[in-house]
C-alpha positions as CSV (number, residue, x, y, z in Angstrom):
1,M,-0.1,0.0,0.0
2,S,1.7,3.2,-1.2
3,D,1.8,6.2,1.2
4,D,-0.5,8.4,-0.7
5,K,-3.1,5.7,-0.6
6,R,-2.6,4.7,3.0
7,L,-5.7,4.3,5.3
8,E,-6.0,6.8,8.2
9,P,-5.0,5.4,11.5
10,E,-8.6,5.3,12.8
11,A,-9.7,3.5,9.7
12,F,-8.0,0.3,11.1
13,L,-10.5,0.5,14.0
14,D,-13.5,0.7,11.7
15,L,-12.6,-2.2,9.4
16,V,-15.1,-4.6,10.8
17,P,-18.0,-4.3,13.4
18,Q,-16.8,-4.7,17.0
19,T,-16.5,-8.2,18.0
20,Q,-15.0,-10.1,20.9
21,R,-11.8,-10.6,19.0
22,G,-9.5,-7.6,18.6
23,R,-8.3,-6.5,15.1
24,L,-4.8,-7.1,13.9
25,K,-2.8,-4.8,11.8
26,V,0.7,-5.9,10.4
27,Y,3.4,-3.6,9.0
28,I,5.6,-5.7,6.7
29,G,8.9,-4.6,5.2
30,A,11.7,-6.0,3.0
31,A,14.5,-5.6,5.7
32,A,15.5,-3.9,8.9
33,G,15.6,-0.2,8.6
34,V,12.7,0.5,6.4
35,G,11.0,2.3,9.1
36,K,8.3,-0.2,10.4
37,T,8.8,0.7,14.0
38,Y,8.8,4.4,13.4
39,R,5.6,4.1,11.4
40,M,4.0,2.3,14.2
41,L,4.9,5.0,16.6
42,E,3.6,7.6,14.2
43,E,0.3,5.8,14.2
44,A,0.1,5.4,17.9
45,H,0.5,9.2,18.4
46,Q,-2.1,9.9,15.7
47,L,-4.6,7.4,17.3
48,R,-3.9,8.9,20.8
49,D,-4.6,12.4,19.5
50,R,-8.0,11.2,18.2
51,G,-8.9,10.0,21.7
52,V,-8.0,6.4,21.2
53,D,-6.3,4.5,24.3
54,V,-3.1,3.4,23.0
55,V,-0.1,1.8,24.8
56,L,3.3,0.3,23.7
57,G,3.5,-3.3,24.6
58,F,7.0,-3.9,23.2
59,V,9.0,-1.6,21.0
60,E,12.6,-2.4,20.1
61,T,14.4,0.9,19.0
62,H,17.8,-0.8,18.4
63,R,19.3,2.6,19.9
64,R,18.1,4.3,16.7
65,R,17.9,8.0,17.8
66,E,14.9,9.0,15.6
67,T,13.0,5.9,16.8
68,E,13.8,6.7,20.5
69,E,12.6,10.1,20.1
70,R,9.4,9.2,18.4
71,I,8.3,7.3,21.4
72,G,7.8,10.5,23.2
73,D,5.3,10.5,26.0
74,L,3.5,7.5,24.8
75,E,2.4,5.2,27.5
76,I,4.7,2.0,27.9
77,V,3.6,-1.3,29.6
78,P,6.5,-2.2,31.7
79,R,8.3,-5.3,30.6
80,R,8.3,-8.6,32.4
81,K,11.7,-9.7,33.8
82,I,12.6,-13.4,33.5
83,Q,15.8,-15.0,35.2
84,Y,17.6,-17.4,32.8
85,R,20.9,-18.9,33.6
86,D,21.9,-16.2,35.9
87,V,20.9,-13.5,33.4
88,E,17.9,-11.2,33.7
89,L,15.9,-11.0,30.3
90,E,13.1,-8.8,29.4
91,E,9.9,-9.9,27.6
92,M,6.6,-8.3,26.9
93,D,4.1,-8.6,29.7
94,V,1.1,-10.1,28.4
95,D,-0.7,-10.3,31.6
96,G,0.1,-6.6,32.1
97,I,-1.4,-5.6,28.7
98,V,-4.5,-7.5,29.3
99,A,-5.0,-6.3,32.7
100,R,-4.6,-2.6,31.3
101,K,-6.9,-3.4,28.6
102,P,-6.2,-0.5,26.1
103,D,-7.9,0.0,22.9
104,V,-4.9,-0.5,20.9
105,V,-1.5,-2.0,21.8
106,V,1.8,-1.7,19.6
107,V,3.9,-4.9,19.6
108,D,7.3,-4.9,17.8
109,E,9.5,-7.8,16.5
110,L,6.5,-10.2,15.8
111,A,8.7,-13.1,15.0
112,H,10.7,-12.9,18.2
113,S,11.4,-16.1,20.2
114,N,10.5,-15.5,24.0
115,A,13.0,-16.4,26.7
116,P,12.5,-19.9,28.3
117,G,10.0,-19.7,31.1
118,S,7.5,-17.5,29.0
119,R,4.0,-18.6,28.6
120,H,4.4,-18.9,24.9
121,P,7.5,-19.9,22.9
122,K,6.8,-17.2,20.1
123,R,5.8,-13.5,20.4
124,Y,3.2,-13.9,17.6
125,Q,1.6,-16.4,20.2
126,D,1.4,-13.6,22.7
127,V,-0.3,-11.5,20.1
128,E,-2.9,-14.2,19.4
129,E,-3.8,-14.2,23.1
130,I,-3.9,-10.5,23.3
131,V,-6.2,-10.2,20.2
132,G,-8.4,-13.0,21.6
133,T,-9.2,-10.8,24.6
134,G,-10.5,-8.0,22.3
135,I,-7.6,-5.7,22.2
136,N,-6.5,-4.4,18.9
137,V,-2.9,-5.0,17.9
138,I,-0.5,-3.1,15.5
139,T,2.6,-5.1,14.9
140,A,5.6,-5.5,12.5
141,I,7.6,-8.3,10.6
142,N,10.3,-8.4,8.0
143,I,9.4,-10.4,5.1
144,Q,12.2,-13.0,5.5
145,H,10.4,-14.2,8.7
146,V,7.2,-15.4,6.8
147,E,7.1,-19.3,7.3
148,S,6.3,-20.3,3.8
149,L,9.1,-18.3,2.3
150,N,11.8,-19.9,4.4
151,A,13.4,-22.2,1.9
152,L,13.3,-19.3,-0.6
153,M,15.0,-17.0,1.7
154,K,17.9,-19.3,2.2
155,R,18.3,-19.4,-1.6
156,V,18.0,-15.7,-2.1
157,T,20.0,-14.5,0.9
158,G,22.1,-17.5,1.8
159,I,20.9,-17.1,5.4
160,D,18.8,-19.7,7.4
161,V,16.2,-17.6,9.1
162,R,15.3,-19.4,12.4
163,E,12.5,-17.2,13.6
164,T,9.4,-17.4,11.6
165,V,5.7,-16.5,11.7
166,P,3.0,-19.0,10.3
167,D,1.3,-17.9,7.2
168,S,-2.0,-18.9,9.0
169,F,-1.3,-15.9,11.5
170,L,-0.9,-13.4,8.7
171,A,-4.1,-14.8,7.0
172,R,-6.0,-13.6,10.0
173,A,-4.8,-10.1,9.8
174,D,-7.4,-7.5,9.3
175,Q,-4.9,-5.2,7.5
176,I,-1.4,-5.6,6.2
177,V,0.6,-2.5,5.1
178,N,3.9,-2.6,3.3
179,I,6.6,0.1,4.3
180,D,8.5,0.2,1.0
181,V,11.9,2.0,0.7
182,P,13.9,2.0,-2.6
183,V,17.0,-0.3,-2.3
184,E,19.6,2.5,-2.7
185,A,17.8,4.6,-0.1
186,L,17.8,1.7,2.3
187,R,21.5,1.0,1.7
188,E,22.3,4.8,2.3
189,R,20.5,4.6,5.7
190,L,22.7,1.6,6.5
191,R,25.9,3.6,5.4
192,E,24.8,6.6,7.7
193,G,24.7,4.4,10.6
194,K,20.7,4.5,11.0
195,I,20.3,0.8,10.9
196,Y,23.3,-1.0,12.5
197,P,26.3,0.0,14.5
198,R,29.3,1.4,12.4
199,E,31.4,-1.7,12.9
200,Q,28.8,-3.9,11.2
201,I,28.1,-1.6,8.2
202,E,30.5,-2.9,5.8
203,N,29.8,-6.6,6.4
204,A,26.1,-5.9,6.0
205,L,26.6,-3.9,2.7
206,K,28.4,-7.0,1.2
207,N,26.0,-9.7,2.5
208,F,22.5,-9.3,3.4
209,F,22.1,-5.7,2.2
210,K,23.4,-6.4,-1.3
211,P,21.3,-4.7,-4.0
212,S,20.1,-8.1,-5.5
213,N,19.0,-9.4,-2.1
214,L,17.1,-6.2,-1.3
215,A,15.4,-6.0,-4.6
216,S,14.2,-9.6,-4.2
217,L,13.0,-9.1,-0.7
218,R,11.2,-5.8,-1.7
219,E,9.5,-7.7,-4.4
220,L,8.3,-10.4,-2.1
221,A,7.1,-7.9,0.5
222,L,5.0,-6.1,-2.1
223,R,3.7,-9.5,-3.3
224,E,2.6,-10.4,0.3
225,V,0.7,-7.2,0.7
226,A,-1.1,-7.8,-2.8
227,R,-1.8,-11.3,-1.7
228,S,-3.5,-10.0,1.5
229,L,-5.5,-7.4,-0.4
230,D,-6.7,-9.9,-2.9
231,R,-7.7,-12.5,-0.2
232,Q,-9.8,-9.7,1.6
233,R,-11.4,-8.7,-1.7
234,L,-12.5,-12.3,-2.4
235,D,-13.7,-12.5,1.2
236,R,-15.8,-9.4,0.6
237,E,-17.2,-10.6,-2.7
238,S,-17.9,-14.0,-1.1
239,I,-19.9,-12.4,1.7
240,K,-21.8,-10.0,-0.6
241,R,-22.8,-12.9,-2.9
242,E,-24.1,-14.8,0.1
243,G,-26.1,-11.9,1.4
244,G,-23.9,-11.1,4.2
245,H,-22.8,-14.6,5.1
246,R,-19.4,-16.1,4.1
247,A,-19.7,-18.4,1.2
248,N,-18.1,-21.9,1.1
249,V,-14.6,-21.9,-0.4
250,I,-14.7,-23.2,-3.9
251,D,-11.0,-24.4,-4.2
252,R,-9.6,-27.1,-2.0
253,I,-6.1,-28.2,-2.2
254,M,-4.3,-31.5,-1.0
255,V,-0.7,-32.1,-0.5
256,G,0.8,-35.6,0.6
257,L,2.9,-35.9,3.7
258,S,5.6,-38.6,3.6
259,S,7.3,-40.2,6.4
260,N,10.5,-40.4,4.3
261,G,10.4,-37.1,2.7
262,A,13.4,-34.8,3.3
263,D,11.9,-32.2,1.1
264,T,8.3,-32.2,2.5
265,G,8.9,-29.0,4.3
266,Q,9.7,-27.2,1.1
267,L,6.7,-28.8,-0.6
268,L,4.3,-27.7,2.1
269,R,5.5,-24.2,1.9
270,K,5.0,-24.1,-1.8
271,A,1.5,-25.6,-1.2
272,S,0.7,-22.8,1.3
273,R,1.6,-20.2,-1.1
274,I,-0.4,-21.7,-3.9
275,A,-3.4,-22.1,-1.5
276,G,-3.0,-18.5,-0.4
277,Q,-3.1,-17.2,-4.0
278,L,-6.3,-19.1,-4.8
279,N,-7.9,-18.3,-1.4
280,A,-8.3,-22.0,-1.0
281,E,-8.6,-24.4,2.0
282,W,-5.9,-27.0,2.0
283,F,-5.2,-30.4,3.5
284,A,-2.0,-32.2,4.2
285,V,-2.5,-35.8,4.2
286,H,-0.3,-38.7,5.4
287,I,-1.2,-42.2,4.4
288,E,0.2,-44.9,6.6
289,T,0.9,-48.1,4.9
290,P,1.7,-51.3,6.7
291,N,5.4,-50.9,5.7
292,E,5.3,-47.4,7.0
293,S,3.4,-48.0,10.3
294,V,4.5,-46.3,13.5
295,K,6.0,-49.7,14.5
296,N,8.1,-50.1,11.4
297,I,9.5,-46.6,10.4
298,G,12.6,-45.4,12.1
299,T,12.9,-43.0,14.7
300,R,14.5,-40.4,12.5
301,D,11.7,-40.6,9.8
302,F,8.9,-40.6,12.6
303,V,10.4,-37.3,14.0
304,A,10.6,-35.9,10.6
305,L,6.9,-36.8,9.9
306,L,5.8,-35.2,13.2
307,D,7.9,-32.0,12.3
308,N,6.2,-31.8,9.0
309,I,2.7,-32.2,10.5
310,N,3.4,-29.3,12.8
311,V,4.8,-27.3,9.9
312,A,1.6,-28.0,7.8
313,S,-0.5,-27.0,10.8
314,D,1.3,-23.7,11.3
315,L,1.1,-23.0,7.6
316,G,-2.9,-23.3,7.9
317,A,-3.3,-26.7,6.6
318,E,-5.9,-29.3,8.0
319,T,-3.6,-32.2,8.8
320,V,-5.1,-35.7,8.2
321,W,-3.7,-39.1,9.1
322,L,-5.1,-42.2,7.2
323,K,-4.3,-45.8,7.0
324,S,-4.4,-47.7,3.7
325,D,-2.5,-50.4,1.7
326,D,-2.7,-48.2,-1.4
327,V,-1.4,-44.6,-1.1
328,V,-2.6,-43.4,-4.4
329,K,-6.2,-44.8,-4.0
330,A,-6.4,-43.5,-0.6
331,L,-5.5,-40.0,-1.7
332,I,-7.8,-39.8,-4.6
333,D,-10.7,-41.2,-2.4
334,F,-9.9,-38.5,0.1
335,A,-9.8,-35.7,-2.6
336,H,-13.2,-36.9,-3.8
337,D,-14.6,-37.0,-0.3
338,K,-13.4,-33.5,0.5
339,G,-14.1,-31.9,-2.9
340,V,-10.4,-31.4,-3.5
341,T,-9.8,-29.8,-6.9
342,K,-6.0,-29.7,-7.1
343,V,-3.3,-32.2,-5.7
344,I,0.1,-30.9,-5.3
345,V,3.1,-33.3,-5.2
346,G,6.9,-33.0,-5.1
347,R,9.1,-34.5,-7.9
348,T,10.4,-37.9,-7.1
349,H,14.1,-38.0,-6.1
350,Q,14.2,-41.8,-5.4
351,P,16.5,-43.9,-7.6
352,R,14.8,-45.6,-10.5
353,W,15.4,-49.0,-9.1
354,R,13.3,-48.1,-6.0
355,R,10.5,-46.6,-8.0
356,L,10.4,-49.7,-9.9
357,L,10.3,-52.0,-6.9
358,R,7.9,-49.9,-4.8
359,G,5.9,-48.1,-7.6
360,D,6.1,-44.4,-8.5
361,V,3.4,-42.7,-6.4
362,V,3.6,-39.4,-8.5
363,A,3.4,-41.3,-11.8
364,R,0.2,-43.3,-10.6
365,L,-1.4,-40.2,-9.3
366,V,-1.1,-38.4,-12.6
367,A,-2.4,-41.4,-14.4
368,D,-5.2,-42.3,-12.0
369,A,-6.5,-38.9,-10.9
370,T,-8.0,-38.1,-14.1
371,D,-10.6,-35.6,-12.7
372,L,-8.1,-33.8,-10.5
373,D,-5.4,-31.2,-11.4
374,V,-2.2,-32.7,-10.4
375,E,0.6,-30.0,-9.9
376,I,4.2,-31.4,-9.7
377,V,6.5,-28.8,-8.1
378,A,10.3,-28.8,-7.8
379,T,12.0,-29.1,-4.4
380,D,15.7,-29.2,-3.6
381,E,16.6,-32.7,-2.4
382,R,19.7,-31.3,-0.6
383,E,17.8,-29.2,1.8
384,D,16.3,-30.8,4.8
385,S,12.8,-30.0,5.9
386,R,12.4,-28.1,9.2
C-alpha cells in the first residue's frame, strides 16, 4: 500500500464491526531499517490524538535515535523480567497488557522467540492471546520471517532464518501494510549508521544488504501485501454474494505428507503459497501403509513426519492421518470425499530401481487422478525439511 493511498489510522479500527476478537494490523517490510517501528509509533501518536487509548506493549528501538525520540510520551507497559541462567531477560508482559486493556497495543518484533519460562514460545502467540481478549494490535515483521518463504529466503540471501511466523497468522490479519523503501535509499540509511552500529555496516553491505538481495526481498514484500488485499477482496465478494454470510470456499487443495520425505517441508511451503493465491482451503494428508506403520518406520523418519505435520498446521493446513494399503487410491478417495480440486506433489528423488520396486506414487497419481489437477513442483533434495 503506497503512502498516498494509506488508510488513516482510525480506519483500522473501523474495518469490521466490534466483536470479541480484537483487530490485527501488520506492517511488513523488506528488511530492517525500512521504518516499520517508526511508522507504528507515528500511528500510535495519531490514534492517541484522536482520543484512542493506545499503549506500547513492546518496542525495540535498536538504539536508533529517531525511533527513540518518536516514542515521546506514549504510555509503555513495563516489561516482564525473567531470570535465565543467571541472566535477567526482558519480555513483553502479556498479563500486564490484558489487565491494562487498552483500545490498541503496539507490539514490535513479531517473529521474536521468547525467553525460556515465558507462557508462549513465540511473540506472535502472545499477540494471538492479546487479540483474543478483544484488544486491537498493531505489529511489524520483515518479509524473511514469513514461514512459507523460509526455503526461498535461504536461496535468495544465503541465510537460514530461524525465527518465523506462520502464514496462518498473517491470513488472520485485518490489514497488512507494506513499508516500502527503494534499495539505494535503504543502503544509504545503512551507510549513515541509521540501521546497524558502524562496525557492522561494511559486512552488512556486502552480504544481506546487497542490492540483489534487497530487490528480491522488496518484491516479495509487495507480493505479500497484494496477496493479502486480494484475499480480503475475495472475502468481501464472497460475503456479498451470500447476502452477508461467508460463502463456502470453492477451491480445495491437497498435499501428501511422507514419512520419508526430506523435502516435504519445502513442498508444504509451496502448497501454502498456492493455497493463499487461490484463497483455498488445503489439506496435508499422510497415508500410513503397513510398511510405514509407526512400529516399522525409524525414529528419524517418525520425528521428521511429526515435524512436517506441525509445519503444515502452522501454515494453515488441516492435517489428516489415514491408513491404507494403497497410497494413491487413499489420496484420490480423500480428494473426492472433501471436494479437492488440486493435488500438489513433489518431484520424486528416489533412484529408478526403488521406484520400480515400490511403485512411483507421483506417476500413478497423474495417471489415475484423471478428474483432478495434479501439479508437480520442484524441490531441492539437498535441503532438509524443518
